[in-house]
C-alpha positions in Angstrom: 22.4 7.9 26.1 18.8 8.6 25.3 16.6 9.7 28.2 13.6 7.7 29.2 11.3 10.2 27.5 13.3 9.8 24.2 12.9 6.0 24.4 9.2 6.4 24.9 9.0 8.8 22.0 10.9 6.5 19.7 8.6 3.6 20.7 5.5 5.7 20.1 6.6 6.7 16.6 7.5 3.2 15.6 4.2 1.9 16.9 2.4 4.4 14.8 4.5 3.7 11.7 3.6 0.0 12.0 -0.1 0.9 12.2 0.2 3.3 9.3 1.8 0.7 7.1 -0.6 -2.2 7.8 -4.0 -0.9 8.8 -6.6 0.4 6.3 -9.5 0.5 8.8 -11.0 -2.6 7.2 -11.9 -5.9 8.7 -9.0 -8.3 9.5 -9.1 -12.0 10.4 -9.0 -11.3 14.2 -10.7 -7.9 14.4 -13.7 -6.2 12.7 -13.7 -2.8 10.8 -15.0 -0.9 13.8 -12.2 -2.0 16.0 -9.6 -1.2 13.3 -11.0 2.3 12.7 -11.3 3.1 16.5 -7.7 2.0 17.2 -6.3 3.8 14.2 -8.1 7.1 15.0 -6.7 7.0 18.5 -3.2 6.6 17.2 -3.5 9.5 14.7 -4.9 11.8 17.4 -2.2 10.8 19.9 0.6 11.4 17.4 -0.7 14.7 16.2 -1.0 16.1 19.7 2.3 14.8 21.1 4.7 14.6 18.1 3.4 16.8 15.3 6.7 17.2 13.6 7.4 13.5 13.4 3.7 12.9 12.6 4.2 15.0 9.4 7.5 13.3 8.5 5.8 9.9 8.5 4.4 11.0 5.1 7.8 10.3 3.7 7.8 6.7 4.9 6.3 3.6 3.1 2.9 3.9 4.7 -0.3 3.0 2.9 -2.5 5.5 1.0 -5.3 5.3 3.6 -3.1 6.6 6.4 -1.3 9.1 4.2 -4.7 10.7 3.4 -5.6 10.7 7.1 -2.4 12.5 8.1 -2.8 15.1 5.4 -6.4 15.7 6.5 -5.5 16.1 10.2 -2.6 18.4 9.5 -4.8 20.7 7.5 -7.6 20.6 10.0 -5.3 21.8 12.8 -3.2 24.3 10.8 -3.9 26.9 13.4 -2.0 24.9 16.0 1.2 24.8 13.9 4.0 27.3 13.9 4.9 29.1 10.6 8.0 26.9 10.2 5.8 23.7 10.8 3.3 24.9 8.2 6.1 25.4 5.6 7.5 21.9 6.2 4.1 20.3 6.3 3.1 22.0 3.1 6.0 20.5 1.2 5.5 17.1 2.6 1.8 17.2 1.8 2.4 18.3 -1.7 4.9 15.5 -2.3 2.6 12.9 -0.8 -0.5 14.0 -2.7 1.5 13.7 -6.0 2.0 10.0 -5.1 -1.6 9.2 -4.2 -4.1 7.9 -6.7 -6.3 10.7 -7.9 -9.6 9.2 -6.7 -8.2 9.1 -3.2 -7.1 12.8 -3.4 -10.5 13.8 -4.6 -12.0 11.9 -1.6 -9.6 13.7 0.7 -10.6 17.1 -0.7 -14.3 16.2 -0.2 -13.5 15.2 3.4 -11.9 18.6 3.9 -15.0 20.3 2.4 -17.3 18.4 4.7 -15.1 19.3 7.7 -15.2 23.0 6.7 -11.5 23.2 6.3 -11.0 26.1 3.9 -8.0 28.1 5.0 -5.5 29.7 2.6 -3.0 26.9 2.8 -5.6 24.3 2.1 -6.8 26.2 -1.0 -3.2 26.6 -2.2 -2.5 22.9 -1.8 -5.6 22.0 -3.8 -4.8 24.6 -6.4 -1.2 23.4 -6.9 -2.3 19.7 -7.1 -5.0 20.4 -9.7 -2.6 22.6 -11.7 -0.1 19.7 -11.8 -2.6 17.2 -13.1 -1.5 15.9 -16.5 -5.0 15.9 -18.1 -7.8 17.7 -16.3 -10.2 16.8 -19.1 -9.7 13.1 -18.2 -10.4 14.0 -14.5 -13.5 15.9 -15.5 -14.8 12.8 -17.2 -13.8 10.2 -14.7 -14.0 12.2 -11.4 -16.4 15.0 -12.4 -18.2 15.3 -9.1 -14.9 15.3 -7.1 -13.4 17.9 -9.4 -16.5 20.1 -9.3 -16.6 20.0 -5.4 -12.8 20.7 -5.2 -13.1 23.8 -7.6 -16.0 25.2 -5.6 -14.4 24.6 -2.2 -11.1 26.1 -3.1 -12.7 29.0 -5.0 -10.8 28.1 -8.2 -11.7 29.0 -11.8 -11.6 26.0 -14.2 -8.6 25.9 -16.6 -10.8 26.9 -19.5 -14.3 28.0 -20.2 -15.1 24.8 -22.0 -13.8 22.7 -19.0 -15.9 24.9 -16.7 -19.0 24.3 -18.7 -18.4 20.5 -18.8 -17.8 20.3 -15.0 -20.8 22.4 -13.9 -23.3 22.1 -16.8 -22.1 19.3 -19.1 -25.2 18.8 -21.2 -25.8 22.5 -22.0 -23.2 22.5 -24.8 -23.8 21.0 -28.2 -20.2 20.4 -29.0 -16.8 20.3 -27.2 -13.5 20.8 -28.9 -11.7 18.5 -26.5 -12.2 15.0 -27.9 -12.7 13.2 -24.6 -15.3 15.7 -23.4 -17.2 15.5 -26.6 -17.0 11.7 -26.5 -18.8 11.8 -23.2 -21.5 14.0 -24.6 -22.0 11.8 -27.6 -22.0 8.6 -25.5 -25.5 9.6 -24.3 -26.9 8.7 -27.7 -24.1 7.1 -29.7 -22.9 3.7 -28.8 -19.6 4.0 -30.7 -18.6 6.9 -28.5 -18.8 4.7 -25.4 -15.5 3.0 -26.5 -13.6 6.3 -26.5 -14.1 6.7 -22.7 -12.3 5.3 -19.7 -13.5 1.9 -18.7 -15.2 2.9 -15.5 -17.1 5.7 -17.2 -17.9 3.6 -20.3 -19.4 0.8 -18.1 -22.3 3.0 -17.0 -23.1 4.0 -20.6 -22.9 0.4 -21.7 -25.5 -0.5 -19.2 -27.6 2.4 -20.3 -27.5 1.4 -23.9 -28.1 -2.3 -23.1 -24.8 -3.4 -24.7 -24.1 -7.1 -24.1 -21.4 -7.7 -21.6 -19.2 -9.8 -23.9 -19.4 -7.2 -26.7 -18.6 -4.4 -24.3 -15.6 -6.0 -22.7 -14.2 -7.1 -26.1 -14.3 -3.6 -27.5 -13.4 -1.6 -24.4 -10.3 -3.8 -23.7 -7.8 -1.4 -25.3 -9.0 1.4 -23.0 -8.5 -0.6 -19.8 -5.6 0.0 -17.5 -3.4 -3.0 -16.7 -5.0 -3.4 -13.3 -8.5 -3.2 -14.7 -7.6 -5.9 -17.2 -6.2 -8.1 -14.5 -9.2 -7.7 -12.3 -11.7 -8.4 -15.1 -9.8 -11.1 -16.9 -11.7 -14.0 -15.4 -15.1 -12.5 -15.8 -14.3 -11.5 -19.3 -13.4 -15.1 -20.2 -16.6 -16.3 -18.6 -18.7 -14.3 -21.0 -16.5 -15.1 -24.0 -14.5 -11.9 -24.3 -11.0 -12.9 -25.3 -9.5 -9.4 -25.9 -9.1 -8.7 -22.1 -5.8 -10.4 -21.6 -3.7 -9.2 -18.7 -0.1 -8.4 -19.4 1.7 -9.8 -16.4 5.1 -8.4 -17.4 5.8 -5.3 -15.4 3.1 -6.1 -12.8 4.1 -5.0 -9.2 5.3 -8.0 -7.2 2.7 -8.0 -4.4 -0.1 -7.4 -6.9 1.1 -10.3 -9.0 1.3 -12.6 -6.0 -2.3 -11.6 -5.2 -3.4 -12.5 -8.7 -1.6 -15.9 -8.6 -3.3 -16.8 -5.3 -6.7 -16.0 -6.9 -6.2 -18.7 -9.5 -7.5 -22.2 -9.0 -4.8 -24.8 -8.3 -5.3 -26.4 -11.8 -4.5 -23.1 -13.5 -1.4 -22.5 -11.4 -0.2 -26.0 -12.3 -0.9 -25.6 -16.0 0.7 -22.1 -16.1 3.6 -22.9 -13.7 6.4 -21.9 -16.0 4.7 -18.6 -16.9 3.7 -17.6 -13.4 7.0 -18.6 -11.8 8.9 -16.6 -14.5 6.8 -13.5 -13.9 7.1 -13.7 -10.1 10.9 -14.1 -10.3 11.2 -11.3 -12.8 9.2 -9.0 -10.6 11.3 -9.9 -7.6 14.5 -9.2 -9.5 13.3 -5.8 -10.5 12.6 -4.9 -6.9 15.9 -6.3 -5.7 17.8 -4.2 -8.3 21.4 -3.6 -7.4 20.9 -5.5 -4.1 20.3 -8.8 -5.9 22.4 -11.6 -4.4 24.0 -9.3 -1.7 22.2 -10.5 1.4 24.2 -13.6 1.9 22.6 -16.7 3.4 18.9 -16.0 4.1 16.3 -18.2 5.6 12.6 -17.2 5.7 9.8 -18.5 7.9 6.6 -17.8 5.9 3.1 -18.0 7.4 0.5 -19.8 5.3 -1.9 -20.8 8.1 -5.6 -20.4 7.9 -5.5 -16.8 9.4 -3.6 -15.7 6.3 -7.0 -15.8 4.5 -7.4 -12.2 5.8 -11.0 -11.1 5.4 -13.6 -10.5 2.7 -12.2 -7.0 2.3 -8.5 -8.1 2.2 -8.9 -11.6 0.8 -5.6 -13.6 1.1 -3.7 -10.4 1.5 -1.3 -11.7 4.3 -0.6 -14.8 2.3 0.1 -12.7 -0.9 2.6 -10.6 1.1 4.3 -13.8 2.3 4.4 -15.2 -1.2 5.9 -12.0 -2.7 8.5 -11.9 0.1 9.5 -15.4 -0.7 10.4 -14.6 -4.2 12.0 -11.2 -3.3 14.2 -12.8 -0.6 15.3 -15.5 -3.0 16.4 -12.7 -5.3 18.2 -10.7 -2.6 20.0 -13.8 -1.1 23.1 -15.5 -2.3 21.8 -18.7 -0.6 18.1 -18.9 0.2 15.8 -21.3 2.1 12.0 -20.7 2.4 10.1 -22.6 5.1 6.3 -22.4 5.1 4.5 -23.0 8.4 2.3 -25.7 6.8 5.4 -27.6 5.7 4.5 -27.1 2.1 7.5 -26.9 -0.3 5.8 -25.7 -3.4 5.3 -21.9 -3.0 3.2 -21.5 -6.1 0.5 -23.8 -4.6 0.3 -21.8 -1.3 -3.1 -21.5 0.3 -4.4 -20.6 3.8 -4.6 -23.8 5.8 -4.1 -25.1 9.3 -2.6 -23.8 12.5 0.4 -21.5 12.9 3.5 -23.5 14.2 5.9 -20.5 13.8 8.0 -21.7 16.7 8.7 -25.1 15.1 9.6 -23.5 11.8 12.0 -21.1 13.5 13.8 -24.0 15.0 14.1 -25.6 11.5 15.3 -22.2 10.2 18.0 -21.7 12.8 19.4 -25.1 12.0 20.3 -23.8 8.5 22.7 -21.3 10.2 21.6 -18.3 8.2 23.2 -14.8 8.4 19.6 -13.4 8.1 16.4 -14.9 9.4 13.2 -13.1 8.1 9.9 -14.1 9.6 6.7 -13.1 7.7 3.7 -13.8 9.9 0.7 -12.2 11.6 2.2 -13.1 15.0 -0.4 -15.6 16.1 1.9 -18.5 17.2 -0.5 -21.3 18.4 1.0 -24.7 17.7 2.0 -24.8 20.5 1.3 -21.3 21.8 4.3 -19.2 22.8 7.0 -21.5 21.4 8.3 -18.9 19.0 8.8 -16.3 21.7 10.7 -18.8 23.9 12.9 -20.1 21.0 13.8 -16.5 20.0 14.5 -15.5 23.7 16.9 -18.4 24.3 18.6 -17.9 20.9 19.1 -14.2 21.5 20.1 -14.3 25.2 22.1 -17.5 25.4 23.0 -19.1 22.0 23.6 -15.9 19.9 24.1 -12.9 22.2 26.5 -11.3 19.7 23.8 -11.4 17.1 25.7 -13.2 14.4 22.3 -14.0 12.9 20.2 -11.0 12.1 16.5 -11.7 12.8 13.5 -9.5 11.9 9.8 -10.2 12.0 7.6 -8.6 9.4 3.9 -8.5 10.1 1.3 -7.6 7.4 -1.7 -7.5 9.9 -2.5 -4.7 12.3 -3.7 -5.8 15.8 -6.3 -3.3 16.8 -6.4 -4.4 20.4 -2.7 -3.8 21.0 -2.5 -0.6 18.8 0.4 -2.3 16.9 1.3 -5.3 14.8 1.5 -8.4 17.0 5.0 -9.3 18.1 6.5 -12.7 18.4 9.1 -11.8 20.9 10.5 -8.7 22.7 14.0 -9.8 21.8 13.4 -9.6 18.0 12.4 -6.4 16.1 9.0 -6.4 14.5 7.9 -4.1 11.6 4.6 -3.8 9.8 4.6 -4.6 6.1 2.1 -3.7 3.5 3.8 -4.6 0.2 6.8 -6.9 -0.3 8.4 -4.2 -2.4 9.0 -2.3 0.9 10.9 -5.2 2.5 14.4 -3.8 2.2 13.5 -0.4 3.7 11.5 -2.1 6.5 14.4 -4.3 7.4 16.4 -1.1 7.7 13.6 0.5 9.8 13.5 -2.5 12.1 16.9 -1.6 13.6 15.1 1.2 15.5 12.5 -1.3 16.9 15.3 -3.4 18.2 16.3 -0.7 20.6 19.9 -0.6 19.4 19.5 3.0 18.1 17.6 5.8 19.7 15.3 8.7 19.0 18.1 11.0 17.5 18.9 8.3 14.9 15.3 7.7 14.2 14.7 11.4 13.6 17.7 11.6 11.4 16.4 8.6 9.4 13.0 10.2 9.0 14.5 13.6 8.0 16.6 11.9 5.4 13.6 10.2 3.9 11.6 13.5 4.0 14.5 15.4 2.3 14.8 12.7 -0.4 11.0 12.8 -1.1 10.8 16.6 -1.3 14.0 16.9 -3.4 12.6 14.3 -5.9 9.3 16.2 -6.0 11.0 19.5 -6.6 13.1 18.0 -9.4 9.9 16.7 -11.1 8.3 20.1 -10.9 11.4 21.8 -12.3 11.2 19.6 -15.4 
């Protein structure tokens, strides 16, 4: 049996994991950015002081990039407080996680370490190894030149080549570069054709400098755009008459695709119903993989109330997660029923609207006698208030004490006031969710939140995830 201290520790770790999955320090529907950041900073400080080993292992879980960068920063800032063994373990986890982060976020992290005066040997080695593993430092030099320059200075590193060093520290002092991308940047200062040889974000500044019309620029730069840049700019490109910027939805990540669908007017969703439905279902099947059709009879309660609008920073994010979960659960289930809180039956036309009658929908869901009930909601049950908690309590304690129906609540919104995601009931496990792609792993993690397994099992789970991540990273480096 776990001691009382072990139970508290397990609860603390799960609380932090939920926050690290859902919160990005930005405004949410029920709390502003200041509250989010203050609450999140407290949790990071609390975990670092009390559970440093587990705090580092959280890097191996499906947390968001914002919190992964914060964990790395705090571990490196307090390296003097760690033992030699802790530093070795943390170093491997940090290296693995940095390899998974977008480069712009890593450069911002390095800049934060510079401003904080963190310049110990381990930090410099981590920066050196990450930079040496970059596939194309010339591309970084063009797209993230200031970040690369500050990182090289802070870590006391020599550039990979003399030419690269000149470009990073004095780019306009050279009349020619042998590296085509570097020379394209030099020529773009006076030659419009060279603009279209650069990455989109860099070329955009030069286009404005040369006064290139927006439609001409978007038409010609389209081949240089990433898939996400094309998706983000597709509507504005069509507005100015640039037809080359056509987003390829095939292969788009499921949650990102759901966000795009929700951004479309209803008329567009109706006219493109077959295309959008096909791409969502295809993305869901890719995520389900070998687990497709293995979850038995599944019913989902999906929140599309007004609060799923999110905020101006995370517009319709909670609703996008629910929509993506809807298609993923349909792929995982052998027999699937999706129930939206609004009563809407056409998922493709989902929009944030009305109150949140989660309790009523849970009653409807239980009548379908599912083997799994998955609730995707921000936890604000208000029509009537508290009904969901009472329904779930009675179901768990009186109607289904043997747990024939597995129930889990997935919450995409961090509640800053409670330092956790808002729970519907103490009798049902709640886990934070950032992307629908993480749903299978989060359902597995939710067993710990249910209290049926203890700290030892949670530590084993985290160690297994950490070993899997570091083993995969070592394999990549060996190749």
